[in-house]
KOLLUM-971037 format. One record per residue (C-alpha): residue number from 1; residue in one letter; x, y, z. Coordinates in nm, 4 decimals. Layout:
BEGIN
NUM  A  X  Y  Z
...
***
This chain:
BEGIN
1  M  0.0554  3.0687  0.2123
2  P  0.2865  2.9583  0.5116
3  K  0.4425  2.6060  0.4928
4  P  0.3306  2.3343  0.7314
5  R  0.5484  2.3863  1.0369
6  I  0.7439  2.0328  1.1633
7  I  0.8909  2.0130  1.5121
8  V  1.0937  1.7115  1.6029
9  A  1.2559  1.6819  1.9223
10  D  1.4867  1.4026  2.0900
11  A  1.7812  1.4454  2.2908
12  D  1.9014  1.1675  2.0294
13  A  1.9987  1.3285  1.7327
14  S  2.1302  0.9737  1.5837
15  Y  1.7709  0.8741  1.5793
16  I  1.6284  1.1875  1.4641
17  N  1.8599  1.2407  1.1641
18  P  1.7078  0.9784  0.9650
19  L  1.3683  1.0980  1.0132
20  Q  1.4651  1.4626  0.8909
21  L  1.6120  1.2786  0.6092
22  K  1.2819  1.1414  0.5237
23  F  1.1246  1.4181  0.5531
24  V  1.3434  1.6753  0.3549
25  E  1.3156  1.3558  0.0637
26  E  0.9442  1.3522  0.0779
27  F  0.8524  1.7075  0.1374
28  F  1.1698  1.9226  0.0299
29  E  1.1232  2.3094  0.0514
30  E  0.7528  2.2479  0.1271
31  I  0.7634  2.2374  0.4767
32  D  0.9340  2.4155  0.7726
33  L  1.0967  2.1366  0.9557
34  E  1.2754  2.2528  1.3108
35  L  1.5102  1.9971  1.4816
36  I  1.5517  2.0193  1.8703
37  T  1.8008  1.7956  2.0834
38  D  1.8676  2.0205  2.3448
39  E  1.5712  2.0341  2.6228
40  I  1.6685  2.3520  2.7627
41  Y  1.5937  2.5217  2.4684
42  F  1.2775  2.2934  2.4206
43  N  1.1175  2.4022  2.7353
44  E  1.2277  2.8012  2.6521
45  L  1.0532  2.7648  2.2961
46  F  0.6912  2.6235  2.4577
47  S  0.6992  2.8686  2.7406
48  T  0.5605  3.0943  2.4756
49  P  0.2570  3.0010  2.2783
50  Q  0.3516  2.8070  1.9681
51  K  0.1921  2.7272  1.6552
52  A  0.2388  2.4115  1.4623
53  E  0.1106  2.1468  1.2444
54  A  0.2910  1.8295  1.3715
55  L  0.5022  1.7800  1.7216
56  V  0.6921  1.4534  1.7080
57  V  0.8515  1.4279  2.1019
58  S  1.0723  1.1965  2.3099
59  E  0.9212  1.0635  2.6234
60  D  1.1976  1.2476  2.8088
61  F  1.1155  1.6097  2.6625
62  Y  0.7256  1.5221  2.6463
63  D  0.4674  1.7300  2.9134
64  S  0.0801  1.7681  2.8940
65  T  0.1187  2.1233  2.9038
66  L  0.2058  2.0882  2.5448
67  Q  -0.1586  2.0365  2.4423
68  R  -0.2442  2.3866  2.5383
69  H  -0.0714  2.4872  2.2295
70  N  -0.1877  2.5465  1.9023
71  I  -0.1089  2.1998  1.7685
72  G  -0.2625  1.9651  1.4933
73  C  -0.1072  1.6303  1.5855
74  I  0.1268  1.5748  1.8793
75  F  0.3016  1.2100  1.8448
76  L  0.4815  1.0879  2.1754
77  M  0.7820  0.8496  2.0974
78  T  0.7930  0.5853  2.3411
79  E  1.0484  0.3011  2.4226
80  Q  0.8069  0.0581  2.4772
81  Q  0.5703  -0.0681  2.2388
82  E  0.2275  0.0208  2.3461
83  E  -0.1390  0.0657  2.2059
84  D  -0.1726  0.3889  1.9738
85  L  -0.4037  0.5719  2.2241
86  T  -0.3459  0.7459  2.5387
87  D  -0.5429  0.9234  2.8577
88  E  -0.4690  1.2390  2.6738
89  L  -0.6416  1.1665  2.2984
90  R  -0.4867  1.4834  2.1393
91  V  -0.1812  1.2458  2.1985
92  N  -0.0795  0.9650  1.9087
93  R  0.1764  0.7422  2.0439
94  I  0.4408  0.5857  1.8080
95  F  0.6867  0.3089  1.9258
96  K  1.0246  0.4609  1.8803
97  Y  1.2147  0.1943  1.7468
98  T  0.9683  0.0946  1.4451
99  S  1.1014  0.1579  1.0967
100  I  1.1526  0.5217  0.9687
101  K  0.9162  0.4885  0.6912
102  E  0.6213  0.3550  0.9156
103  I  0.6638  0.6163  1.1234
104  F  0.6764  0.8775  0.8569
105  N  0.3583  0.7508  0.7263
106  E  0.1664  0.7240  1.0397
107  I  0.2528  1.0791  1.1678
108  I  0.1360  1.1849  0.7581
109  G  -0.1323  0.9720  0.7920
110  K  -0.3073  1.1205  1.0767
111  C  -0.1488  1.5036  1.0414
112  E  -0.4438  1.6697  0.8245
113  G  -0.2072  1.9308  0.7175
114  L  0.0512  1.7250  0.5940
115  H  -0.1557  1.4428  0.4553
116  S  -0.3030  1.7511  0.1983
117  Q  0.0658  1.8075  0.0974
118  D  0.1475  1.4916  0.0250
119  A  -0.1466  1.4086  -0.1926
120  K  -0.1082  1.6794  -0.3937
121  K  0.2742  1.6028  -0.4407
122  K  0.2033  1.2341  -0.5497
123  E  -0.0060  1.0701  -0.8184
124  C  -0.2119  0.7987  -0.7629
125  Q  0.0202  0.4618  -0.8691
126  I  -0.1434  0.1376  -1.0466
127  I  0.0226  -0.1620  -0.9242
128  L  -0.0241  -0.4417  -1.1594
129  V  0.0203  -0.7813  -0.9780
130  D  0.0618  -1.1025  -1.2081
131  S  0.1905  -1.4618  -1.2404
132  A  0.3177  -1.6782  -1.4875
133  C  0.0984  -1.9632  -1.3546
134  G  -0.1781  -2.0385  -1.1199
135  G  -0.1322  -2.1255  -0.7704
136  T  0.1245  -1.8585  -0.6596
137  G  -0.1216  -1.6799  -0.3895
138  K  -0.1216  -1.4050  -0.6355
139  T  -0.4581  -1.2686  -0.5275
140  T  -0.3652  -1.3167  -0.1435
141  I  -0.0260  -1.0888  -0.2191
142  A  -0.2525  -0.8416  -0.3777
143  L  -0.5366  -0.8721  -0.1302
144  G  -0.2674  -0.8400  0.1497
145  I  -0.0923  -0.5218  0.0307
146  S  -0.4196  -0.3596  -0.0132
147  A  -0.4558  -0.3986  0.3406
148  C  -0.1135  -0.2939  0.4374
149  L  -0.1369  0.0097  0.2054
150  T  -0.4308  0.1341  0.4064
151  K  -0.3110  0.0951  0.7343
152  N  -0.0294  0.2899  0.6116
153  Y  -0.2809  0.5624  0.5558
154  K  -0.2829  0.5181  0.2076
155  R  -0.6402  0.5362  -0.0212
156  V  -0.6514  0.1829  -0.1985
157  L  -0.8810  0.0520  -0.4515
158  Y  -0.8649  -0.3056  -0.5172
159  I  -0.9678  -0.4145  -0.8684
160  N  -0.9825  -0.7951  -0.9139
161  A  -0.9359  -0.8640  -1.3218
162  G  -1.0743  -1.2083  -1.3314
163  H  -1.2734  -1.3537  -1.5732
164  L  -1.4402  -1.5527  -1.3288
165  Q  -1.4088  -1.4146  -0.9664
166  T  -1.3441  -1.5835  -0.6462
167  F  -1.1705  -1.3434  -0.4449
168  Q  -1.4547  -1.2817  -0.2643
169  R  -1.4525  -1.5797  -0.0693
170  V  -1.2377  -1.3927  0.2189
171  L  -1.4320  -1.1055  0.2470
172  N  -1.6958  -1.0602  0.4828
173  N  -1.9432  -0.9512  0.2172
174  Q  -1.9430  -1.1700  -0.0701
175  T  -2.2634  -1.0086  -0.2492
176  P  -2.1956  -0.9865  -0.6011
177  I  -2.2807  -0.6419  -0.7864
178  S  -2.7055  -0.7270  -0.8996
179  S  -2.7944  -0.3533  -1.0710
180  A  -2.8872  -0.4543  -1.4335
181  N  -2.7644  -0.0800  -1.4749
182  V  -2.4401  -0.1263  -1.3846
183  Y  -2.4104  -0.4164  -1.6044
184  A  -2.5408  -0.2302  -1.8437
185  K  -2.2601  0.0600  -1.8127
186  L  -1.9915  -0.1903  -1.7771
187  A  -2.0979  -0.3132  -2.1043
188  N  -2.0435  0.0021  -2.2931
189  P  -1.7817  0.1941  -2.0466
190  S  -1.7120  0.5726  -2.1148
191  E  -1.4481  0.7626  -1.9828
192  S  -1.6261  0.8456  -1.7090
193  I  -1.6959  0.4787  -1.5809
194  Y  -1.5645  0.4870  -1.2756
195  E  -1.8148  0.7828  -1.1530
196  D  -2.1065  0.5723  -1.3155
197  I  -2.0480  0.2939  -1.0826
198  K  -1.8754  0.4690  -0.7967
199  H  -2.1504  0.4102  -0.5855
200  T  -2.1420  0.0189  -0.6339
201  I  -1.7963  0.0507  -0.4421
202  R  -1.7634  -0.1081  -0.1100
203  K  -1.5252  -0.0869  0.1876
204  E  -1.3955  -0.3376  0.4373
205  Q  -1.0023  -0.2508  0.5150
206  F  -1.0098  -0.0846  0.1976
207  S  -1.2302  -0.0023  -0.1087
208  Y  -1.2951  -0.2772  -0.3504
209  L  -1.4855  -0.3197  -0.6640
210  P  -1.7446  -0.5949  -0.5817
211  P  -1.7609  -0.9317  -0.7530
212  F  -1.9299  -0.9669  -1.0840
213  K  -2.2703  -1.1876  -1.0533
214  A  -2.1091  -1.4173  -1.3599
215  A  -1.8325  -1.4828  -1.5805
216  I  -1.7610  -1.1499  -1.7815
217  I  -1.8362  -1.3562  -2.1161
218  S  -2.1642  -1.4523  -1.9729
219  L  -2.2367  -1.0850  -1.9240
220  G  -2.1036  -0.9744  -2.2185
221  L  -1.8218  -0.7737  -2.0917
222  S  -1.4995  -0.7318  -2.2543
223  Y  -1.1789  -0.7453  -2.0408
224  S  -1.0689  -0.4397  -2.1547
225  V  -1.3579  -0.2647  -1.8766
226  Y  -1.0760  -0.3295  -1.6246
227  E  -0.8394  -0.1268  -1.7638
228  K  -1.0834  0.1567  -1.8328
229  I  -1.2517  0.1659  -1.4575
230  A  -0.8579  0.1818  -1.3497
231  V  -0.7612  0.4562  -1.5442
232  A  -1.0610  0.6529  -1.4621
233  A  -1.0413  0.5669  -1.0983
234  K  -0.6806  0.7153  -1.1300
235  K  -0.7982  1.0326  -1.2319
236  S  -1.0374  1.0659  -1.0229
237  G  -0.7768  1.1550  -0.7400
238  D  -1.0196  0.9454  -0.4863
239  Y  -0.6872  0.6980  -0.4139
240  D  -0.3219  0.6768  -0.3684
241  F  -0.2982  0.3421  -0.5133
242  I  -0.5125  0.1057  -0.7543
243  V  -0.4017  -0.2654  -0.6959
244  I  -0.5528  -0.4790  -0.9595
245  D  -0.5037  -0.8515  -0.9552
246  T  -0.4911  -0.9895  -1.2970
247  E  -0.4779  -1.3680  -1.4205
248  P  -0.1796  -1.5931  -1.5435
249  F  -0.2193  -1.4986  -1.9023
250  F  -0.0635  -1.3245  -2.1928
251  D  -0.2634  -1.1520  -2.4822
252  D  -0.3427  -0.7891  -2.6232
253  E  -0.5560  -0.6637  -2.3148
254  K  -0.2639  -0.8050  -2.0621
255  A  -0.0107  -0.6510  -2.2220
256  K  -0.1687  -0.2971  -2.2070
257  L  -0.2358  -0.3607  -1.8611
258  L  0.1332  -0.3889  -1.8124
259  N  0.2196  -0.0806  -2.0058
260  M  -0.0363  0.1254  -1.8398
261  A  0.0394  0.0147  -1.4859
262  D  0.3030  0.2673  -1.2816
263  K  0.4113  -0.0625  -1.1266
264  V  0.4146  -0.4636  -1.1584
265  L  0.4435  -0.7586  -0.9080
266  I  0.5250  -1.0859  -1.0237
267  I  0.4540  -1.3395  -0.8117
268  T  0.6410  -1.7170  -0.8225
269  N  0.6948  -1.9680  -0.5902
270  Q  0.9695  -2.1890  -0.5128
271  S  0.8760  -2.5099  -0.7184
272  E  1.0467  -2.5761  -1.0602
273  A  0.7304  -2.5560  -1.2393
274  S  0.6623  -2.1767  -1.1166
275  V  1.0405  -2.0868  -1.1857
276  F  1.0011  -2.1899  -1.5339
277  A  0.6874  -2.0657  -1.6032
278  T  0.8233  -1.7305  -1.4870
279  N  1.1238  -1.7292  -1.6671
280  I  0.8865  -1.7652  -2.0157
281  L  0.6617  -1.5072  -1.8942
282  V  0.9778  -1.2722  -1.8337
283  S  1.1136  -1.3446  -2.1771
284  N  0.8056  -1.2039  -2.3426
285  I  0.8029  -0.8598  -2.1534
286  N  0.9956  -0.5458  -2.2537
287  G  1.1893  -0.3742  -1.9934
288  I  1.1422  -0.6366  -1.7009
289  N  1.5217  -0.5171  -1.5513
290  S  1.3565  -0.1289  -1.4915
291  E  1.2473  -0.0334  -1.1264
292  K  0.8719  -0.0594  -1.2472
293  Y  0.8858  -0.4888  -1.1879
294  F  0.9465  -0.6655  -0.8659
295  F  0.9346  -1.0375  -0.8325
296  I  0.7996  -1.1730  -0.5068
297  C  0.8586  -1.5572  -0.3947
298  N  0.5393  -1.6434  -0.2410
299  D  0.4568  -1.9618  0.0248
300  F  0.8262  -1.9669  0.0891
301  K  0.9519  -2.2632  0.2994
302  K  1.3052  -2.2758  0.3932
303  D  1.2954  -2.6672  0.4650
304  R  1.1542  -2.7562  0.0863
305  D  1.3455  -2.7685  -0.2363
306  N  1.3817  -2.4084  -0.3621
307  A  1.4019  -2.4016  -0.7429
308  L  1.5233  -2.0255  -0.7573
309  I  1.8704  -2.1252  -0.6030
310  S  1.8840  -2.4724  -0.7850
311  P  2.1838  -2.5085  -1.0354
312  K  1.9537  -2.6495  -1.2516
313  M  1.7591  -2.3515  -1.3219
314  T  1.8832  -2.0024  -1.4919
315  L  1.7200  -1.7024  -1.3333
316  K  1.6035  -1.4006  -1.5762
317  F  1.4954  -1.2484  -1.2558
318  S  1.5637  -1.1520  -0.9185
319  V  1.3954  -1.2042  -0.6191
320  N  1.3036  -0.8737  -0.4259
321  E  1.0748  -1.0203  -0.1328
322  Y  0.9575  -1.3384  0.0480
323  V  0.6757  -1.4281  0.1737
324  E  0.6279  -1.6674  0.4337
325  H  0.4488  -1.9878  0.4001
326  M  0.0639  -1.9274  0.6202
327  E  -0.0235  -2.2066  0.8031
328  H  -0.3932  -2.2816  0.8055
329  Y  -0.4883  -2.0574  0.4777
330  D  -0.8439  -2.2147  0.4380
331  N  -0.9143  -2.0803  0.7669
332  L  -0.7755  -1.7292  0.6781
333  L  -0.9744  -1.4095  0.5648
334  C  -0.8508  -1.0762  0.3900
335  V  -0.8601  -0.9248  0.7649
336  D  -0.5804  -1.1905  0.8064
337  F  -0.3206  -1.1779  0.4924
338  G  -0.1911  -0.7471  0.6374
339  K  -0.0407  -0.9344  0.9472
340  F  0.2226  -1.1064  0.7653
341  I  0.5818  -0.9755  0.7911
342  G  0.6531  -1.0692  0.4242
343  I  0.3172  -0.9174  0.2856
344  Q  0.4136  -0.6069  0.5194
345  R  0.7570  -0.6054  0.3438
346  V  0.6087  -0.6213  -0.0285
347  A  0.3878  -0.3308  0.0536
348  Y  0.6890  -0.1182  0.1875
349  L  0.8687  -0.1873  -0.1486
350  L  0.5417  0.0256  -0.3094
351  I  0.5596  0.3096  -0.0406
***
């Protein structure tokens, strides 16, 4: 079977070299990648019929006649930030000076041939979002990164692993699962529990397990049901990421979730109480310094006391990213969380 053919054409070699490196890192020997910096050669090449899965081309090289060729997706790199669509429906505009990672993800997401290659190569990742104490904005981060990953053409399932769920406040559809049959299956989950309840999964920006109609103790459910749903969903191959939004406690069930997760985001904020609690949590987790764990400071304000840099505190962890304070938080919905730069940067840590 022939390898997907990708053509990148731009006179600026310093620009296309990082994009070349990204393709090589992700698809080494799995694609045919052609880089063209000479406009004369480019025009000669396309004077005869060409077939490719994707053409990434600068405005200087672009001509509408390129659409006559058998090219799956054409990506026009623009010097000005513009809307995605053009008058030419087969052409996708990409702002040239967006990050290489974001450009790469957009190309992969929109090019069916490359997306299938990427999906075969990468296994679904389970992301556990945790904190050492309440009030850090853990659910905001979990929902926000779910939105950002989806925007970057990843298939995401969000699971709120709460004893009593309130995350639905920021969704358009707040209706809980009502089916008695579904709760019966959740009470005695089999290895195929995801397939058993898959029909209940909803989608707004991303896919999510709808809220339960009562606390799990009232429904006769074990907390372990969340782990079983996540494991079964991962095996299904339906998702690139499963984001589990857990609660600030530590017991056998939490330890199982930590061990199962591919990556763990631990959310803190800059208050002394939060930093102290995070230090205690870190002391109880093995392998905390591995690449599996990321520490995120949420609700950050530069003009407020910051215990993360206070000489009074001896940190047992290093902060990987800061997420800015959100003004008028109570008026925000899930659709708004992914728009914050800090949350976008957290999502990029996972890709």
